[in-house]
C-alpha positions as CSV (number, residue, x, y, z in Angstrom):
1,X,-6.6,14.8,6.9
2,X,-8.4,12.8,4.3
3,X,-10.5,9.8,5.2
4,X,-10.0,7.1,2.5
5,X,-12.3,4.5,4.1
6,X,-15.0,4.1,6.8
7,X,-17.9,1.8,7.6
8,X,-21.3,3.4,8.2
9,X,-24.8,2.1,8.2
10,X,-23.7,-1.2,6.8
11,X,-21.9,0.4,3.9
12,X,-18.2,0.9,3.1
13,X,-17.5,4.5,2.3
14,X,-14.4,4.9,0.2
15,X,-12.8,8.0,-1.3
16,X,-12.4,7.4,-5.1
17,X,-8.7,7.9,-5.6
18,X,-8.9,7.9,-9.4
19,X,-10.6,11.3,-9.1
20,X,-7.9,13.0,-7.0
21,X,-6.7,15.8,-7.2
22,X,-9.5,17.2,-9.3
23,X,-12.4,16.0,-7.1
24,X,-13.0,14.4,-3.7
25,X,-15.8,11.9,-4.4
26,X,-16.9,9.3,-2.0
27,X,-18.5,6.0,-3.1
28,X,-20.9,3.9,-1.1
29,X,-20.0,0.2,-1.4
30,X,-22.9,-2.1,-0.6
31,X,-21.9,-5.4,-2.3
32,X,-18.7,-7.4,-2.6
33,X,-18.9,-7.0,-6.4
34,X,-18.7,-3.2,-6.1
35,X,-15.8,-3.5,-3.7
36,X,-14.0,-5.9,-6.0
37,X,-14.4,-3.4,-8.9
38,X,-13.2,-0.5,-6.7
39,X,-10.1,-2.4,-5.8
40,X,-9.4,-3.7,-9.3
41,X,-9.8,-0.2,-10.8
42,X,-7.6,1.4,-8.0
43,X,-10.4,3.5,-6.6
44,X,-9.0,2.2,-3.4
45,X,-5.3,1.2,-3.2
46,X,-2.2,0.8,-1.0
47,X,-1.3,-2.5,0.6
48,X,-2.4,-1.6,4.2
49,X,-5.6,0.1,3.0
50,X,-6.5,-3.0,0.9
51,X,-6.2,-5.1,4.0
52,X,-8.7,-2.8,5.8
53,X,-11.0,-2.8,2.8
54,X,-10.9,-6.6,2.8
55,X,-11.8,-6.7,6.5
56,X,-14.7,-4.3,6.0
57,X,-15.8,-6.3,2.9
58,X,-16.2,-9.5,4.7
59,X,-18.0,-7.7,7.6
60,X,-20.4,-6.4,4.9
61,X,-20.8,-9.8,3.4
62,X,-21.6,-11.3,6.8
63,X,-24.3,-8.6,7.4
64,X,-25.8,-9.2,3.9
65,X,-26.0,-13.0,4.4
66,X,-26.8,-13.2,8.1
67,X,-30.4,-14.2,7.4
68,X,-29.4,-17.4,5.6
69,X,-29.0,-20.8,7.2
70,X,-25.5,-21.6,8.6
71,X,-24.3,-23.6,5.6
72,X,-25.4,-21.0,3.0
73,X,-24.1,-18.2,5.2
74,X,-20.6,-19.8,5.3
75,X,-20.6,-20.6,1.6
76,X,-21.5,-17.1,0.7
77,X,-18.7,-15.7,2.9
78,X,-16.1,-18.1,1.6
79,X,-17.2,-17.3,-2.0
80,X,-16.8,-13.6,-1.3
81,X,-13.3,-14.2,0.1
82,X,-12.4,-16.0,-3.1
83,X,-13.7,-13.0,-5.1
84,X,-11.7,-10.5,-3.1
85,X,-8.5,-12.6,-3.2
86,X,-8.7,-12.4,-7.0
87,X,-8.8,-8.6,-7.1
88,X,-5.1,-7.9,-6.8
89,X,-2.4,-10.5,-6.4
90,X,0.7,-8.7,-5.0
91,X,-0.4,-6.8,-1.9
92,X,-0.1,-9.4,0.9
93,X,-2.1,-7.4,3.5
94,X,-5.3,-8.2,1.7
95,X,-4.6,-12.0,1.8
96,X,-3.5,-11.9,5.4
97,X,-6.8,-10.4,6.5
98,X,-8.9,-12.7,4.3
99,X,-7.1,-15.7,5.7
100,X,-7.9,-14.6,9.2
101,X,-11.6,-14.2,8.2
102,X,-11.6,-17.6,6.6
103,X,-10.2,-19.1,9.8
104,X,-13.0,-17.6,11.9
105,X,-15.6,-18.9,9.5
106,X,-14.2,-22.4,9.6
107,X,-13.7,-22.3,13.4
108,X,-17.3,-21.8,14.5
109,X,-20.7,-23.2,13.6
110,X,-22.7,-20.3,14.9
111,X,-23.3,-17.6,12.4
112,X,-23.7,-14.9,15.1
113,X,-20.4,-15.8,16.6
114,X,-18.8,-15.7,13.2
115,X,-20.4,-12.3,12.5
116,X,-19.1,-11.0,15.8
117,X,-15.6,-12.2,15.1
118,X,-15.7,-10.6,11.6
119,X,-16.9,-7.2,13.0
120,X,-14.1,-7.4,15.5
121,X,-11.6,-8.2,12.8
122,X,-12.6,-5.2,10.8
123,X,-12.4,-2.8,13.7
124,X,-9.1,-4.3,14.9
125,X,-7.5,-4.2,11.5
126,X,-8.2,-0.5,11.0
127,X,-7.2,0.5,14.5
128,X,-4.0,-1.6,14.5
129,X,-2.9,-0.1,11.1
130,X,-3.5,3.4,12.5
131,X,-1.3,2.6,15.5
132,X,1.4,0.9,13.3
133,X,1.6,4.0,11.1
134,X,2.3,6.2,14.2
135,X,5.0,3.7,15.4
136,X,6.6,3.5,12.0
137,X,6.8,7.3,12.0
138,X,8.3,7.3,15.5
139,X,10.9,4.8,14.5
140,X,11.9,6.4,11.2
141,X,11.9,10.1,12.0
142,X,15.4,10.1,13.5
143,X,16.7,9.1,10.1
144,X,15.6,12.4,8.7
145,X,17.9,15.3,9.3
146,X,16.9,19.0,9.3
147,X,16.2,20.3,5.8
148,X,16.6,16.8,4.4
149,X,16.0,16.3,0.7
150,X,13.9,13.1,0.5
151,X,13.0,11.1,-2.5
152,X,9.9,8.9,-2.4
153,X,7.9,6.8,-4.9
154,X,4.2,6.2,-5.5
155,X,1.9,6.9,-2.6
156,X,2.4,5.6,1.0
157,X,0.4,8.1,3.1
158,X,-3.1,8.6,4.4
159,X,-4.5,7.4,1.0
160,X,-2.7,4.1,1.3
161,X,-3.1,3.2,5.0
162,X,-5.4,3.4,8.0
163,X,-3.4,6.2,9.5
164,X,-0.8,8.8,8.5
165,X,1.1,6.4,6.3
166,X,4.3,4.5,6.2
167,X,7.1,6.3,4.2
168,X,4.9,9.4,4.1
169,X,4.1,9.0,7.8
170,X,7.8,9.5,8.5
171,X,7.8,12.6,6.3
172,X,4.8,14.0,8.1
173,X,6.3,13.3,11.5
174,X,9.6,15.0,10.5
175,X,7.6,18.1,9.2
176,X,5.6,18.3,12.4
177,X,8.8,18.2,14.4
178,X,10.1,21.2,12.5
179,X,12.7,19.5,10.3
180,X,11.5,21.1,7.1
181,X,11.8,18.2,4.7
182,X,12.1,18.9,1.0
183,X,10.4,16.1,-0.9
184,X,10.9,14.8,-4.4
185,X,8.3,12.4,-5.8
186,X,8.2,10.7,-9.2
187,X,5.1,10.8,-11.3
188,X,4.6,7.0,-10.9
189,X,3.4,6.2,-14.4
190,X,1.2,5.1,-15.8
191,X,-1.5,6.1,-13.3
192,X,0.5,8.9,-11.6
193,X,0.0,8.0,-8.0
194,X,3.0,10.1,-7.1
195,X,2.0,13.2,-9.0
196,X,-1.7,13.0,-8.2
197,X,-1.9,11.5,-4.7
198,X,1.4,12.0,-2.9
199,X,1.8,15.6,-4.0
200,X,-1.8,16.3,-3.2
201,X,-1.4,14.9,0.3
202,X,1.9,16.6,1.2
203,X,1.1,20.0,-0.2
204,X,-2.2,20.1,1.6
205,X,-0.2,19.7,4.8
206,X,2.2,22.5,3.8
207,X,5.1,20.3,2.9
208,X,7.5,21.4,0.1
209,X,7.1,19.0,-2.8
210,X,8.7,18.7,-6.2
211,X,7.1,16.4,-8.9
212,X,9.7,14.9,-11.2
213,X,9.5,12.6,-14.3
214,X,10.1,9.0,-13.3
215,X,13.0,9.0,-15.8
216,X,14.7,11.9,-14.0
217,X,15.4,10.2,-10.7
218,X,19.1,9.6,-11.3
219,X,19.5,13.2,-12.5
220,X,17.7,14.5,-9.4
221,X,19.9,12.4,-7.1
222,X,23.0,13.8,-8.7
223,X,21.9,17.4,-9.0
224,X,19.8,17.9,-5.9
225,X,22.0,15.8,-3.6
226,X,19.2,13.7,-2.2
227,X,19.9,12.7,1.4
228,X,17.6,9.7,1.7
229,X,15.1,7.5,-0.2
230,X,12.1,6.0,1.6
231,X,9.4,4.0,-0.1
232,X,6.7,1.7,1.0
233,X,6.1,-2.0,0.2
234,X,3.3,-4.3,-0.9
235,X,4.9,-7.5,0.1
236,X,8.2,-8.4,1.7
237,X,9.8,-11.8,1.6
238,X,11.5,-13.3,4.6
239,X,14.9,-12.6,3.1
240,X,14.1,-8.9,2.7
241,X,13.4,-8.9,-1.0
242,X,10.6,-6.3,-1.4
243,X,7.8,-5.8,-3.9
244,X,6.6,-2.3,-4.4
245,X,5.3,0.0,-7.2
246,X,7.0,-0.4,-10.5
247,X,10.1,1.9,-10.6
248,X,11.2,1.1,-7.0
249,X,13.9,-1.2,-8.2
250,X,15.3,1.4,-10.6
251,X,15.2,3.9,-7.7
252,X,17.2,1.6,-5.4
253,X,19.8,0.9,-8.1
254,X,20.3,4.7,-8.6
255,X,20.4,5.3,-4.9
256,X,23.2,2.7,-4.5
257,X,25.2,4.2,-7.3
258,X,25.1,7.6,-5.6
259,X,25.6,6.2,-2.2
260,X,22.2,7.4,-0.9
261,X,20.6,5.3,1.9
262,X,17.5,3.5,0.6
263,X,14.9,2.5,3.2
264,X,11.6,0.6,3.1
265,X,8.8,1.6,5.5
266,X,6.1,-1.0,6.1
267,X,4.2,-2.7,8.9
268,X,5.1,-6.2,9.9
269,X,1.7,-7.3,8.4
270,X,3.4,-6.7,4.9
271,X,5.8,-9.6,5.5
272,X,4.9,-12.8,3.8
273,X,5.9,-15.8,6.0
274,X,5.3,-18.1,3.0
275,X,7.7,-16.2,0.7
276,X,11.3,-17.1,1.2
277,X,12.6,-14.7,-1.5
278,X,11.5,-12.8,-4.6
279,X,10.7,-15.9,-6.5
280,X,7.7,-16.5,-4.2
281,X,6.2,-13.0,-4.8
282,X,3.6,-12.7,-7.6
283,X,3.7,-9.6,-9.8
284,X,0.4,-8.1,-11.0
285,X,0.2,-7.4,-14.7
286,X,-2.3,-4.7,-15.5
287,X,-4.4,-3.7,-18.5
288,X,-2.2,-2.3,-21.3
289,X,-4.8,0.5,-21.8
290,X,-3.3,2.2,-18.7
291,X,-0.1,2.9,-20.7
292,X,-1.8,5.0,-23.3
293,X,-4.4,6.8,-21.2
294,X,-1.8,9.4,-20.2
295,X,0.3,10.8,-23.0
296,X,0.1,7.9,-25.4
297,X,-3.3,8.2,-26.9
298,X,-2.0,7.9,-30.4
299,X,-0.6,4.5,-29.6
300,X,-4.1,2.9,-29.5
301,X,-3.6,1.7,-33.1
302,X,0.0,0.5,-32.7
303,X,0.8,-3.1,-33.5
304,X,3.5,-3.1,-30.7
305,X,3.0,-5.2,-27.6
306,X,2.4,-3.5,-24.3
307,X,3.9,-4.8,-21.0
308,X,2.4,-3.1,-17.9
309,X,3.7,-4.6,-14.6
310,X,2.3,-2.9,-11.6
311,X,5.2,-3.8,-9.3
312,X,8.8,-4.8,-9.3
313,X,11.0,-6.4,-6.7
314,X,14.0,-4.7,-5.0
315,X,16.6,-7.3,-3.9
316,X,17.5,-7.2,-0.2
317,X,21.1,-6.2,-0.9
318,X,20.0,-2.7,-2.1
319,X,18.0,-2.0,1.0
320,X,19.7,-0.2,4.0
321,X,16.9,-1.0,6.4
322,X,13.2,-1.8,6.8
323,X,11.4,0.5,9.1
324,X,8.5,-1.2,10.9
325,X,6.3,-0.5,13.9
326,X,8.6,-2.7,16.0
327,X,11.8,-1.0,15.0
328,X,14.3,-0.9,12.1
329,X,15.4,-4.2,10.7
330,X,18.9,-4.2,9.4
331,X,20.9,-6.7,7.3
332,X,21.4,-9.6,7.3
333,X,17.6,-9.9,6.7
334,X,17.5,-13.7,6.5
335,X,18.6,-13.7,10.2
336,X,16.9,-10.6,11.5
337,X,13.5,-10.7,10.0
338,X,12.3,-13.9,11.6
339,X,13.1,-12.4,15.0
340,X,10.8,-9.5,14.3
341,X,7.9,-11.3,12.7
C-alpha cells in the first residue's frame, strides 16, 4: 500500500496528494514553513494524517532548535505550534496532538527531556492511529453484507490516516474477507479527493469502484439500491454532530430519505471534548480559486461571489452510528459518547 508519511534522517517524507493519480511524488519536508504550506495546499490531508504530520512537525522543530538555550528552544517550539495550528481549522486531530506537545514543552525545563517526549509523541501518534484503523475495520466489517453496494464520500483510506483508513478501512477489510463490496464514490468537488484519491486507492487493491458526480448521489441511491453509506469525520462534537468534507450533509439527508443506514467511521481522537454541538465546530473557508480550477476556468472573470466551504456538519439525528476503535456508538449520542471518550 501507499506510504503517505514517514520520518527519515530528520526529514518528514510526504506523498504529494495533489499529484495523484497521475504521479506519485514524494516531498522532503525540512522546515515547519514547508510543512505548513503542504498542509494548507492539501499536499497532505485527512484528519488522522494531519495529526501524525503535526506530531512529526514538532519533532522536526525540536531537532532543528535543539542547539539553542532552553528559553529560545521552548519559544521556537511554541511558535511553530502556533504556525501549524493556523494551517487548517476544522480537523481536530491536528489540534489534539499539538496540545499534547505544548503540554510537554511547558512541563519540563530540560530541552533533552522535552525532545525525548516529542519523539515519543510522534512515534506513538503514528502507531496508535495504525492500530485504531485496524480496530475500526474490525468493528465495522460486520455491517457490510456480501456483495454490498456501498456509498462513500471524499477519501478516508491509506492517504488520510496512519493505517488502512477509517471508512475505507472497513471497505478494505470486507474485500479481504471475500465480501465483494461494490463501491460508489462521489467526485468530491472542487478538488476531487473522491475521484482522484479514493478511486485510485481502491482500484489498486482490486476493489470494484464507480465514480459518480456529486450531484448524482440521490439518483444512485434510488437506482442502484445502495445498502449502506459510510464516511469519515474531521471533528465530532460530544452530541454526535459531525464535521466532514463538504457534501456529507447532503449525502446523509439523501440516505435518510431512501432509508439507507448512514454511518460515520472515525477514531476517538476525532471527538472534540470542548465541542458540545455543531455550533462549536469551526468550518474552514478555502480559496475561491479552487472552484474554477476544475471545469470553471471561464469564470475567472465573473463578477459573481464564490463561496467555498471545505466542510459541512451532519446533525446527529441523521447518523445511525459512529464506528470507532472501541466499538460502535449508537444514539442517544449525548448519553453514549461520554462513556466512550
